N, C-alpha and C positions, 0 to 999 in steps of 0.2 A: 503493500498499500504505500500510495506517495503521502505521506502524513506530513506535517510541516509543525510536530509540535509532538511534546511527549505524552505517553500515557497521561503520567501523572497530571498533565498543564487538564485534559482533555478531564478527565476524572473530578478536579476541583471545579470544571465549568459545571458537570452535569449534576454537581453537589451543591453548586448555588442556585441551579436551577429547581432543584427537588424541594431547596429550604423555601425558595419564593413561595412556588405550587402550595407548597404547607401551609405557607401562610395567606394567602387567597383562596385556600380550600379548594384548591384545580384537582382531580384525579386526572384528564389527561392534559395536553396544550397540541392542538393542531400547529405547526409549524409553514407558514407558507414564505416569509421572508429568506432571501438565500443567505445572508449577511446571519442569521441565527445560525443556521447547516454549519453553515462552515465554520462557525463558532464555535459549536456545540461538536461537530463529529469529523470535520476537514473533508466535509464531501463541497467541491469548487467543481460548478459548471453553470454554462450559462442556458440552462435546458429551465431554468425557472420561466422563462418568455411564452412556456407551457404552463398544463397543470400536474403541479407535484405538491407531494404536503408531507412534513415528516411530523407522526403522531409519537409521542414522550407521553409514556404514562408517570404516574408517581409509584408504581413497585417496579419500575430500574425495565421498560421495555421499551425500545424504541425501531417502529418501524417505519418503513419510507415505501410512499406511494410514486410511482412516476414512470416516466416512460420508454419503451424499449430502448430508445437511445441511449438513456442516461443510467442504464444498468451497470452497464461495464465502468461508467466513468464512477458512479456509485461505490462501486466494489473495490475500486484502483485508489481512490481518493479520500476514503471515508470509513470510518469503524463503526457502520451501521451496520449490526449483524442479520438482520429479516429488512431485505428488498424487494418487492413485487411491484410488478406491474399492471401500470390500467393497458388496456383493447383499444385503439382507434375502432368504434366500430357504426357505422351510420349515424343514426343522435343520440346512441347512447351518451351520458355524459354522466365525466371520469368522476364527478359529483356520488352519483349513485352507487360506485364501485368503491368511492371511500365509505360510504354509509355499511355500505357491505364487510367492509374489513373490519370498521369499527364495531359491528355487531359479533362478526365472530371474536373481538377481543374483551367480548364480554363488558361493553362501553354503554351500553341501551341504560339510557336513565342514570348516568355518571354526569360530575361537572365538569365543564370541558371548556378552555380558555380558547379564545381563537386570533391569530395574527391576522387581523386586518389589511392596517397602515402600512402597508410595504407594496413595493412594486411586482412583486410575486404573486398579487393574487388581482385580478381585475374585477370590475363591477359587477360584470354578468358572473363569473363565479362568485361572489360573495352571497347576489343576491340567493343564488341556488344551495348554497350553503344552507342559509336560514331558512329557505325553505323544505330542503328535506331534513336539516338537523334539530329544528327549535323544537316539534313533538317528541325528537330520540334522547335528547340530551338536556342539560340545565348549560346552556352555552351563553358565553361573553365574551368579549374585547378583551384580548390581552396583551395588544400589540404595544405598549409598553416595557412591559417585563424584561424579553432579553436587550431589551434598547439599553439600561440603566443599565443592569450586568455589565455590556460590554463595553460603557462608557471607562471604567477605570480600567487599565490595561493592567495586566500581569507584565512579571519581569520578563519570560517567552516574548510577549507581545513587543514592548518595549524594544527589544533586539532587532525587532524586521521594524518596527518605525524608524528608530535611528539611523539604518540603514537607508531607507524612503525618503529621510531628509537628505543624508549625503550627495544621493541620486538628482534628488531637485536641485542642489546648489550646485549640483556638476552643469547639471543641466543648464541652468541659468548661464552660467559663462560661456558654453559653448553658443548659445544662443546668442548672448552680448556679443561676440566675436563677429558673428553674421549680421551686426546690424551696424550701418550706415546708408550715406544719401546710395540711390539706385539698388537697393535689397529688396532682393522681393520676400515677403513675407513666409511663402512656401520655406524658402530657405532656411529663414530662422525656429520655423515650428518644427520641419526634417530634422536639424541638430539638435536640437532640443528634444527630441521623442527619440532621435538615435541614440545620444548619451544614456538613456533611461535603459533601453532596450541591452546595448551593448555593455551594462551593469548588473544585467541578470535582472532587469525589473521586468513590470509588468503594467499591462495596459491600463491607465487610470479609470476611476469608474466614471469620469464623462470627460470631453474634449477638453484638449486646454483652449484657454481663451486667447485670444490673438487677434490687435485691431491696432490699425495706424490711422494717422491724418481724424477727421471725425468719428471714425468709427472707434478708435481711441475711446470713447465714451460710453462705449457697450459692452456687458456685463455677462453677456453669455457669446458661445461660440455662434458663427455664423457661417456659410459656404461662400466661396471668392477671394481671392488674393490679390493686395495692393502692392507697390512697388513705393519705397520710402522715398521721401523727396528732402532739399538738405536741409529745411526746415519743417520738423515735422516729431509729432510721437509715436510710442506703440505702448499701448498695454500689455502686458502677460500675465494672465494666470495659470498657473501648472500645478503639476504635483509629483512629486517622487513616487514612484507605485510598488513594493516590493511586498511577496506573499499577499497581496490587494490590499495591503496597509498603506495607509498615504501622509505624505505630509506637504502641504502646500505653502503656496509661495505667491506672494503676487508685487510686480512692480510697474512704475510708467516709466520708460525711459524718455527721454527728449534728444534729440537727433538736430544737435546745430547749436543755436543760443537756449535757456531758458527764458520764458518771459517772464517779466514781473508775475502776471497771473503763475505761472508755475511754480513760483518760491513762493507766493502767498499760501497756494495750495498743500505746498509740501509743508510748510513749516506747522501749519494745522495738524496733517496726514501725523507727519513727526511728534507732534504735544499729544492727540490722541493715542498712538501705540505706547504709549509712555506713558500715559493716566492709565490704560485698559492695563497694562503691567501691575499697577499696584493693585489690582482687583482678582487678581487670578488667582487666587491665595483660598485654602479653606475656611470654609464657615461663610465667603462672599457666596453671591448668586450671579446668574447667568444676567439678571435686571438691573442686578449692580455695573458689573463690565460694561454694559452696555451705556449705562447715563452716564460715565467714566468717560467713555468716547464721545457719545452726545455731547456732554458738556463742554469740552476744551473744544471741539467746534464750532458748535454753537458761538463760544465765545469771540470767536473768528469772523463771525457774522457772516456761517455758511450753513448753514442749517436748511436751505432749499437745496445744497446740493450735493446731501447725505442720504445715506438709503436709513432702511429704518431697523437694519440685521447690521450686526460689527465681526461677526462671526460663529462659528460651530464646529462640534466634536469631529475629530476624524477619528477611523480605524478601518476595518476590512471591510471595505465598502464594495459593492456591483453596481455593472451599468443599471439604468441612467446616469446614475448622482454619486459624488463621493462623498457629498455633505451626510452629516452621520448629526443626530441629535446628543445634547442640549442644543439651542443655538443662542447667539447673545439678542435680545430682543428687548424692549420697554416692561419691565413689571413680570421677566419671566424668575419665577421662585427655583428654578433647579438652581443647590446646589454646585461649586466648584468644591470637586475634592481633588484628592492627593492622587499622582499618576494617570488624571485627566489627560489626554493630545488634544490640546484647540488650539484653530488657527481663527487668527484675529486679523480682518482685513480694512484698513482705514479707506474708505472709494468715496472721492470727491470727482462730480461729472459737473460744470458749468456747460450746462448747452448754448449761455448766451456768448460766451466767447470761444465758446467750444475747445475749450481747456479740459484737459483731464488730470488725476492725480492719482494714483493706488501707492498704497504700503502696505503688507502683512507679511506676514511671517507663523508658524506655527510653532504652538512652547507646549514643553511637559510641566504639568503642572506636580509641586514639592509639597513640601510643609511647609516650606515657608516663599521667596520670589520662586517665581515661575522661570523653565530653563529654556532659551530659546535653543529649538532644535537645529536651525539655519548660523551658517560663521558669516554670510553673507554680510558687506555692510548696508547701514540704513540710510549712508547719502543717497542725495538726490542722483539717478545715475543719467549723466550725459553721454552723448557722441558725437563729438566735433566733426567728424568725419572720416 
């Protein structure tokens, strides 16, 4: 089996889940999040684009129901002892086959928690689950349970996070070397992604974000490439990914001479990043982190140009997003805990002047001040030619 963690690590994770299930009075959980399956068993696939479900019971049984294409995948990458296949046949629903399996597992009338809040479950499947199981068992939403367990990283996980951070730094340096007047965005992107692959890394949970000129003000990837001009700006948001663990970074690079607006926005972003570092300590909340960011940026008169969130947890994630919970937004009561991996992004986009400025890096929380996992300087990056 191609497992990336020790038996003791997997045993510890299962024990934590069982303790949580006992506290929630659950007899079983139906896992649909690929992140949950990977964390708990090592199961590594993009087969969650189809129906699959991992059943975990309080009496220590684990059964995976998946398609035939993923049978060998599950056997090779996981420690799941019981793998069953649902059959594509006419209009038959895999949910009906799941119900039959739950009946065979003697779970009729039990208390079952379900992961609804995941890209691994479509709305159609959710409706079928409710229709088929609402009279079969006492079902309830258990979506937050495993993400909360996953948000605090073990020492084995932190090893992979540090490797992801190392790859992210190297990717930036490779991309920065390509940034100059006349350079194509595609070449910058290729250099960054190639560096991660060459370092043994993985595809990230979502596309790298790259945009120059007015596209530098965008916070999402879009198709199409542009050639950099002598006076320009380019925004990059990327992540090193290793064993699916992510460490993200964000920068806006100025080509030519920074404008006064670039300098003003950079100063606000730099102060905001320093402010959030004071709140990334155990006992504070993700709402406190957001407030620190907002206060500094707003003090510079830039409230209209900031976002309504300034960061989020990172971990082992699958497409379509590397973003994890908790997220830093106003009044979020989620606590900052030791050994969380948190990406902080200070994003300012002035649509009036067409000026972009971003500054972001990933931190590991400790008992005291957070540790930046990046060794890159936080100065305003400028390429003069």
